[in-house]
SERO-4910 file (N, C-alpha, C, O; in steps of 0.05 Angstrom, whole numbers):
BEGIN
 pado doro    nc1    nc2    nc3   cac1   cac2   cac3    cc1    cc2    cc3    oc1    oc2    oc3
  Met    A    342   1021   -446    322   1043   -449    295   1030   -451    291   1010   -465
  Ala    A    276   1041   -437    249   1030   -437    235   1034   -463    240   1053   -478
  Ala    A    218   1015   -470    203   1016   -495    178   1033   -492    169   1038   -470
  Asp    A    168   1043   -515    143   1058   -515    121   1041   -505    118   1017   -513
  Asn    A    103   1052   -488     82   1036   -476     63   1025   -497     50   1004   -493
  Ser    A     60   1039   -520     42   1030   -541     52   1005   -555     36    991   -568
  Asn    A     78    999   -553     89    975   -566     95    953   -546    107    932   -554
  Val    A     86    955   -521     91    935   -501     68    915   -499     45    924   -498
  Leu    A     74    890   -500     53    869   -497     49    864   -467     69    860   -452
  Cys    A     25    865   -458     18    863   -429      5    836   -423    -12    827   -438
  Phe    A     14    823   -401      4    798   -392     -1    799   -362      9    817   -349
  Lys    A    -17    780   -353    -23    779   -324    -18    750   -314    -23    731   -328
  Gly    A     -7    748   -290     -2    723   -277     25    711   -284     40    721   -301
  Ser    A     33    690   -270     59    678   -273     59    654   -292     80    643   -297
  Asn    A     36    647   -303     35    624   -321     49    631   -347     48    653   -357
  Tyr    A     63    611   -358     78    613   -383     98    636   -383    103    648   -403
  Met    A    110    642   -360    129    664   -358    154    658   -375    163    676   -389
  Arg    A    164    634   -373    188    628   -389    183    630   -419    199    640   -434
  Gln    A    160    620   -427    153    621   -455    150    650   -465    158    656   -487
  Arg    A    138    667   -448    135    695   -456    161    709   -457    166    725   -476
  Leu    A    179    703   -439    205    716   -439    221    706   -464    235    722   -477
  Leu    A    220    680   -469    234    669   -492    225    681   -518    241    689   -534
  Leu    A    199    683   -522    188    694   -547    194    724   -549    197    735   -570
  Ser    A    195    737   -526    202    765   -525    230    770   -535    235    788   -551
  Val    A    249    753   -527    277    756   -535    280    749   -565    294    764   -579
  Val    A    267    728   -574    269    720   -602    256    741   -621    268    748   -642
  Ser    A    233    752   -613    219    771   -630    228    799   -627    224    816   -644
  Gly    A    242    805   -604    251    832   -599    229    851   -589    233    875   -589
  Lys    A    207    840   -579    184    856   -570    185    858   -539    190    839   -526
  Ala    A    180    882   -529    179    886   -500    153    876   -488    133    877   -501
  Ile    A    155    866   -464    131    856   -450    130    867   -422    150    876   -411
  Arg    A    106    867   -411    101    874   -383     82    854   -371     61    848   -382
  Ile    A     91    842   -348     75    822   -335     67    833   -307     84    841   -292
  Thr    A     41    832   -301     31    842   -276     16    820   -261     11    798   -271
  Asp    A      7    827   -236     -9    808   -220      5    781   -216     -8    760   -220
  Ile    A     30    782   -210     46    757   -206     41    746   -178     51    757   -159
  Arg    A     25    725   -176     18    712   -151      8    731   -130     15    729   -106
  Thr    A     -9    749   -138    -20    769   -119    -39    757    -99    -44    768    -78
  Arg    A    -50    734   -105    -69    721    -87    -56    699    -70    -69    686    -54
  Asp    A    -30    695    -74    -16    674    -58     -6    685    -32     -5    709    -28
  Asp    A      1    667    -14     13    675     12     40    689      8     47    706     24
  Glu    A     54    681    -13     80    693    -19     79    705    -47     87    692    -66
  Pro    A     69    729    -49     65    742    -76     92    750    -88    113    752    -74
  Gly    A     91    754   -114    115    764   -128    131    742   -141    124    719   -141
  Leu    A    153    751   -153    171    732   -167    185    714   -148    192    722   -125
  Lys    A    189    689   -156    205    670   -140    235    674   -145    243    688   -165
  Glu    A    251    663   -128    280    667   -130    290    655   -156    308    667   -169
  Tyr    A    280    632   -165    290    620   -190    281    636   -214    295    635   -235
  Glu    A    259    650   -213    250    667   -235    268    692   -238    275    700   -260
  Val    A    275    703   -215    294    726   -216    321    717   -227    334    731   -242
  Asn    A    329    692   -219    354    681   -229    353    677   -259    374    681   -273
  Leu    A    330    669   -270    327    666   -299    330    692   -313    342    694   -335
  Leu    A    318    714   -302    320    740   -314    350    749   -315    358    762   -334
  Arg    A    365    742   -294    394    749   -294    408    734   -316    426    744   -329
  Leu    A    400    709   -320    413    693   -341    407    705   -369    426    706   -385
  Leu    A    382    713   -374    376    726   -400    392    751   -404    399    758   -426
  Asp    A    396    766   -382    412    790   -384    441    784   -391    454    800   -406
  Lys    A    452    762   -381    479    754   -387    482    746   -417    502    752   -429
  Met    A    462    733   -427    463    723   -455    459    744   -476    465    740   -499
  Ser    A    449    767   -467    442    788   -486    456    814   -479    468    817   -458
  Asn    A    454    833   -497    466    859   -494    445    881   -498    432    881   -519
  Gly    A    441    898   -479    421    919   -481    394    912   -469    375    926   -475
  Thr    A    393    891   -454    367    884   -441    361    904   -419    378    912   -403
  Trp    A    335    912   -418    326    931   -397    304    917   -381    285    907   -392
  Leu    A    307    918   -354    288    905   -336    281    923   -313    299    936   -302
  Glu    A    256    925   -307    247    941   -284    226    925   -269    205    917   -280
  Val    A    231    920   -243    214    905   -225    203    924   -204    218    940   -193
  Asn    A    177    922   -198    166    939   -177    175    930   -149    188    910   -146
  Glu    A    168    945   -129    178    940   -102    169    914    -91    184    901    -76
  Thr    A    145    906    -97    134    880    -86    141    856   -103    137    834    -94
  Gly    A    152    861   -127    159    838   -144    135    826   -158    138    805   -170
  Thr    A    112    839   -157     88    828   -170     84    837   -198     65    829   -212
  Ala    A    102    854   -209    101    863   -236    129    871   -245    145    881   -230
  Phe    A    134    867   -271    159    876   -282    156    882   -312    138    870   -325
  Ser    A    173    899   -322    175    905   -350    201    895   -361    222    898   -349
  Phe    A    200    883   -385    224    870   -397    226    879   -426    209    873   -442
  Thr    A    248    892   -432    255    899   -459    280    884   -468    301    889   -457
  Pro    A    277    865   -487    300    848   -494    321    863   -509    315    881   -525
  Gly    A    346    854   -506    368    863   -522    374    843   -544    358    825   -549
  Ser    A    397    846   -556    406    827   -577    422    804   -564    438    808   -547
  Leu    A    417    780   -574    431    756   -564    460    757   -573    465    758   -597
  Ile    A    478    755   -554    506    757   -560    519    729   -559    533    721   -577
  Gly    A    515    714   -537    529    689   -533    556    692   -521    559    709   -503
  Gly    A    576    677   -530    602    678   -519    606    659   -496    590    640   -493
  Ser    A    627    663   -480    633    645   -457    620    657   -432    626    680   -424
  Leu    A    603    641   -419    588    651   -395    589    630   -373    593    606   -379
  Ile    A    587    639   -349    585    622   -325    561    632   -309    559    656   -303
  His    A    543    614   -302    519    622   -287    513    603   -264    514    578   -268
  Glu    A    508    614   -241    501    598   -217    471    597   -216    457    617   -210
  Cys    A    460    573   -220    431    569   -221    420    568   -192    433    560   -174
  Cys    A    395    576   -190    381    574   -164    377    545   -157    368    529   -174
  Arg    A    382    537   -132    380    509   -124    352    500   -120    347    477   -115
  Leu    A    332    519   -121    304    511   -118    294    496   -143    274    482   -142
  Arg    A    308    500   -166    301    487   -191    325    474   -203    348    482   -197
  Gly    A    321    454   -219    343    440   -232    355    456   -255    343    475   -265
  Ile    A    378    448   -264    391    461   -287    374    458   -312    375    474   -330
  Gly    A    358    436   -313    341    432   -336    320    454   -339    312    459   -362
  Tyr    A    313    467   -318    294    490   -319    306    512   -336    291    526   -351
  Tyr    A    332    516   -334    345    537   -349    354    527   -377    354    543   -396
  Leu    A    360    502   -380    368    491   -406    346    492   -426    350    496   -450
  Glu    A    321    490   -417    298    491   -435    297    518   -449    290    520   -472
  Val    A    305    539   -435    305    566   -447    331    570   -463    330    581   -485
  Ile    A    353    561   -453    379    565   -466    380    551   -493    389    563   -513
  Leu    A    370    526   -495    371    512   -520    354    525   -542    360    523   -565
  Ala    A    333    538   -533    315    551   -553    328    577   -563    322    586   -585
  Leu    A    345    590   -547    358    615   -554    386    612   -566    394    629   -582
  Ala    A    400    591   -559    428    588   -567    432    589   -597    452    602   -605
  Pro    A    415    577   -614    421    578   -643    419    606   -654    428    611   -676
  Phe    A    407    625   -640    403    652   -651    424    672   -640    421    696   -646
  Cys    A    443    663   -624    464    681   -614    483    689   -636    487    673   -655
  Lys    A    494    713   -634    513    723   -654    539    708   -653    552    705   -674
  Lys    A    547    699   -629    572    684   -626    566    656   -616    544    651   -606
  Ser    A    584    638   -619    581    611   -609    578    613   -578    593    627   -565
  Leu    A    559    598   -568    553    599   -539    569    577   -525    566    553   -532
  Asn    A    583    584   -505    597    565   -487    589    574   -458    601    592   -447
  Ile    A    570    560   -447    560    568   -421    562    545   -401    556    522   -407
  Thr    A    571    552   -377    574    533   -355    553    539   -334    551    561   -324
  Leu    A    536    519   -328    515    522   -308    521    505   -284    530    482   -286
  Arg    A    518    517   -260    523    503   -235    498    503   -218    484    523   -216
  Gly    A    493    480   -206    469    478   -189    461    449   -186    477    431   -183
  Val    A    434    444   -187    422    418   -184    419    405   -211    404    416   -228
  Thr    A    432    383   -216    430    370   -243    406    352   -245    395    348   -267
  Asn    A    397    340   -223    374    321   -224    356    326   -201    365    327   -178
  Asn    A    330    329   -206    310    331   -186    284    319   -196    283    308   -218
  Gln    A    262    322   -181    237    311   -189    219    330   -203    197    323   -212
  Lys    A    227    355   -206    210    376   -218    217    381   -248    199    384   -264
  Asp    A    243    381   -254    252    390   -280    265    367   -295    274    348   -283
  Pro    A    266    369   -322    281    349   -338    310    347   -329    322    368   -323
  Ser    A    321    323   -329    349    320   -321    367    328   -343    359    330   -366
  Val    A    392    333   -336    412    341   -356    417    318   -375    425    322   -398
  Asp    A    413    293   -366    417    270   -383    395    269   -405    401    260   -428
  Ala    A    371    278   -398    350    278   -418    356    298   -440    350    293   -464
  Phe    A    369    320   -433    377    339   -454    400    328   -471    400    332   -495
  Lys    A    419    315   -458    442    305   -472    435    283   -492    445    282   -514
  Asn    A    416    266   -484    409    243   -501    384    248   -518    380    233   -538
  Gly    A    368    268   -511    343    272   -526    342    299   -540    339    300   -564
  Ala    A    344    321   -525    340    347   -536    361    354   -557    355    366   -578
  Leu    A    386    347   -552    408    354   -571    404    339   -597    410    349   -618
  Ala    A    394    314   -595    389    299   -620    368    312   -637    369    312   -661
  Val    A    347    324   -624    326    338   -639    337    364   -651    331    370   -674
  Leu    A    353    378   -635    364    404   -645    383    399   -669    384    416   -687
  Arg    A    398    377   -669    416    371   -691    401    367   -717    412    373   -739
  Arg    A    376    359   -716    360    355   -740    355    381   -755    351    382   -779
  Phe    A    355    403   -739    350    429   -751    375    442   -763    373    462   -777
  Met    A    398    431   -757    423    442   -766    430    431   -794    426    407   -800
  Val    A    441    449   -811    451    440   -837    476    423   -833    479    402   -845
  Val    A    494    432   -816    517    417   -807    519    419   -777    508    437   -765
  Asp    A    534    400   -765    537    400   -736    567    405   -730    582    386   -729
  Pro    A    575    430   -725    603    435   -720    612    433   -691    634    441   -684
  Gly    A    595    421   -674    604    417   -647    584    423   -625    591    434   -604
  Leu    A    559    414   -629    539    418   -608    542    395   -588    541    372   -595
  Glu    A    546    402   -562    550    382   -542    543    392   -514    544    416   -509
  Leu    A    536    374   -497    530    380   -469    548    361   -452    545    337   -453
  Ile    A    565    373   -436    584    358   -420    576    359   -391    573    381   -379
  Ile    A    572    336   -378    565    335   -350    591    331   -334    602    309   -333
  Lys    A    601    352   -322    626    350   -307    621    341   -278    637    325   -268
  Lys    A    600    350   -266    593    343   -238    563    339   -236    548    352   -250
  Arg    A    555    321   -219    527    318   -213    521    329   -185    537    327   -167
  Gly    A    497    340   -182    490    352   -156    460    348   -152    444    355   -169
  Met    A    453    337   -129    425    333   -122    415    354   -102    431    369    -91
  Glu    A    389    354    -98    377    372    -78    386    363    -50    391    339    -47
  Pro    A    388    381    -30    382    409    -32    407    427    -38    404    450    -45
  Gln    A    431    416    -35    455    433    -36    466    435    -64    483    453    -69
  Gly    A    459    418    -83    469    421   -110    498    413   -112    506    392   -102
  Gly    A    513    429   -126    541    424   -131    547    412   -158    570    405   -164
  Gly    A    527    410   -175    531    399   -202    541    420   -221    540    444   -215
  Glu    A    552    412   -243    563    430   -263    562    417   -291    571    395   -295
  Val    A    550    432   -310    549    423   -337    558    446   -356    555    469   -348
  Thr    A    568    438   -379    577    458   -399    563    452   -425    564    430   -435
  Leu    A    550    473   -436    536    471   -462    552    486   -483    558    510   -479
  Asn    A    559    473   -504    573    486   -527    554    485   -551    547    464   -561
  Cys    A    546    509   -560    528    511   -583    542    529   -604    546    553   -598
  Pro    A    548    519   -627    562    536   -647    543    557   -659    519    556   -655
  Asn    A    555    576   -673    540    597   -686    527    585   -711    541    576   -730
  Ile    A    501    584   -711    486    571   -733    475    593   -751    459    610   -743
  Lys    A    483    593   -776    474    613   -795    447    607   -808    433    625   -817
  Gln    A    440    581   -808    415    574   -821    404    549   -808    419    531   -802
  Leu    A    378    549   -805    364    525   -794    346    514   -817    334    528   -832
  Lys    A    346    488   -818    330    475   -839    304    464   -827    304    456   -804
  Pro    A    282    465   -842    256    454   -831    256    424   -832    269    412   -849
  Ile    A    243    412   -813    240    383   -812    210    376   -810    194    393   -801
  Met    A    204    352   -817    176    342   -814    177    314   -802    189    296   -813
  Leu    A    163    311   -780    161    285   -766    133    274   -770    114    286   -760
  Lys    A    132    253   -784    105    241   -791     99    217   -774     76    213   -766
  Asp    A    119    201   -769    114    175   -756    133    172   -732    157    176   -735
  Trp    A    122    164   -709    138    160   -685    157    136   -689    178    135   -677
  Gly    A    149    116   -704    164     92   -707    161     74   -683    145     79   -665
  Lys    A    176     52   -683    174     32   -661    200     32   -645    222     37   -656
  Ile    A    198     27   -620    221     25   -602    236     -1   -607    225    -23   -605
  Lys    A    261      2   -615    277    -22   -621    301    -26   -602    314    -47   -603
  Arg    A    307     -5   -586    329     -8   -567    324      9   -543    310     30   -545
  Val    A    334      1   -521    331     16   -495    359     20   -484    375      2   -481
  Arg    A    365     45   -477    390     52   -464    384     68   -439    364     82   -437
  Gly    A    401     64   -419    397     78   -394    422     84   -379    443     73   -385
  Thr    A    421    102   -360    443    109   -344    435    108   -314    415    121   -307
  Met    A    449     93   -299    445     92   -270    467    108   -256    491    103   -262
  Phe    A    460    127   -239    481    142   -226    477    142   -196    454    141   -186
  Ala    A    499    142   -181    498    142   -152    518    163   -142    540    165   -152
  Leu    A    510    178   -122    527    200   -111    532    195    -82    513    195    -66
  Arg    A    557    191    -75    565    188    -47    551    165    -33    545    167     -9
  Val    A    545    144    -47    534    120    -35    549     96    -47    567     99    -63
  Ser    A    542     72    -37    556     48    -46    550     43    -76    527     45    -84
  Pro    A    571     36    -92    566     29   -120    549      5   -124    538      0   -146
  Ala    A    546    -12   -103    529    -35   -105    500    -28   -111    485    -44   -123
  Leu    A    491     -5   -102    464      4   -106    458      7   -136    437      0   -146
  Ser    A    477     19   -150    474     23   -179    473     -4   -194    457     -8   -212
  Asn    A    490    -23   -186    490    -49   -199    464    -64   -194    454    -78   -212
  Arg    A    453    -61   -170    427    -74   -165    405    -61   -181    387    -75   -190
  Met    A    406    -35   -185    386    -22   -202    388    -31   -231    368    -34   -244
  Val    A    413    -35   -241    416    -44   -268    404    -72   -272    389    -76   -291
  Glu    A    409    -90   -253    398   -117   -255    368   -117   -254    355   -131   -269
  Ala    A    356   -101   -236    327   -100   -234    314    -88   -259    294    -98   -268
  Ala    A    325    -66   -269    314    -53   -293    316    -71   -317    297    -73   -333
  Lys    A    339    -84   -320    343   -102   -343    323   -125   -342    312   -133   -363
  Gly    A    318   -136   -318    299   -158   -316    271   -150   -325    257   -168   -335
  Val    A    264   -125   -323    237   -117   -332    237   -112   -362    219   -122   -375
  Phe    A    257    -98   -373    256    -91   -401    262   -115   -419    252   -115   -442
  Leu    A    278   -134   -410    284   -157   -427    259   -174   -432    260   -192   -450
  Gln    A    238   -170   -417    213   -184   -422    199   -174   -447    181   -187   -457
  Phe    A    206   -150   -456    193   -138   -478    210   -133   -503    200   -134   -525
  Ile    A    237   -130   -499    254   -123   -521    282   -134   -515    291   -132   -492
  Pro    A    296   -145   -535    322   -158   -529    346   -139   -528    365   -144   -514
  Asp    A    344   -116   -541    367    -97   -543    365    -77   -520    353    -56   -523
  Val    A    376    -85   -497    376    -68   -473    404    -65   -462    418    -85   -459
  Phe    A    412    -41   -457    439    -36   -446    439    -12   -427    429      9   -435
  Phe    A    449    -16   -403    450      5   -383    480     10   -375    495     -9   -373
  Thr    A    486     35   -370    513     41   -360    511     52   -332    490     63   -324
  Val    A    532     50   -317    533     60   -289    551     84   -287    574     82   -296
  Asp    A    541    106   -277    557    130   -273    560    135   -243    544    150   -231
  His    A    580    122   -231    584    125   -202    605    147   -197    628    144   -205
  Leu    A    597    168   -184    615    191   -180    622    193   -150    606    186   -133
  Thr    A    646    202   -146    656    205   -118    670    232   -116    675    246   -136
  Gly    A    675    240    -92    690    265    -87    674    290    -95    650    291    -92
  Gln    A    688    309   -106    676    334   -113    657    331   -137    638    347   -140
  Cys    A    661    311   -154    644    307   -177    616    296   -169    598    295   -186
  Ala    A    613    288   -144    588    277   -134    570    297   -121    549    290   -110
  Gly    A    577    323   -123    560    344   -112    563    346    -82    582    335    -70
  Lys    A    544    361    -70    546    367    -41    525    352    -24    526    353      0
  Ser    A    506    338    -37    485    324    -22    490    294    -23    490    282    -45
  Pro    A    495    281      0    502    253      1    477    235      0    454    245      4
  Gly    A    482    209     -5    460    190     -3    440    191    -25    416    187    -19
  Lys    A    448    196    -50    429    199    -72    436    178    -94    459    175   -100
  Phe    A    415    165   -104    419    148   -127    393    148   -144    372    151   -133
  Asn    A    396    145   -170    373    147   -187    380    133   -214    402    124   -218
  Tyr    A    360    132   -232    365    120   -258    351    137   -279    331    150   -274
  Leu    A    361    136   -304    350    150   -327    350    130   -350    370    118   -356
  Ile    A    327    126   -362    323    107   -383    314    121   -408    296    138   -408
  Phe    A    328    115   -431    322    127   -457    314    106   -476    329     86   -480
  Met    A    291    109   -489    282     91   -509    287    103   -536    277    125   -542
  Arg    A    301     89   -553    309    100   -579    293     87   -602    289     63   -602
  Val    A    285    104   -620    270     94   -644    289     93   -667    303    113   -672
  Thr    A    291     71   -680    309     68   -703    294     58   -728    305     55   -749
***
């Protein structure tokens, strides 16, 4: 059911669209966004933005959405976050990290434990990789939890652009209370960890990347360890000839 126009927050343009949608769902306030890329050659909502709206509709109950014919304006009335077991096919124009940024912010507020499987591109040059969420974002989210009854991100398959084929599963328990935290000091980097992955290429490429990266970091810090995640078959996605590396610096 559409909200009263007097209670609708109005915005213009496509900037901060994810943040506005996220805050709308958390606060329960309806929003209307107009003039979406009206001056561009391809005006209106992008395919991945429409895909995100569908994801928000799956995670909630009672969401109301109305998009105009040109896609340059839409009204969004959020429902209540439900959670549960979900499967979502992400748009291959953006990485799964594009969607995880929104999901991780909403998951703690769902009425039920969230178990969601996302399929698409796991690593690209635009969005944070799924490994960054697994090793970084989840560690930050755990600090807000009083107890950790099973928050995890499982990378079942990797998929690169353009065809994707990756698959990850996020399990977020029902959190009844969040505790405040205060971060005062960044600390010093005392250890470096990394993951080298290769999809449908020779495993020798990953080993060469490990040796090269170690040679650089050992000049600055002694505690350096890299793992190789070489995937083959269906677990390697649909795009061949891809290899990359992810490096995580940990403060202790």
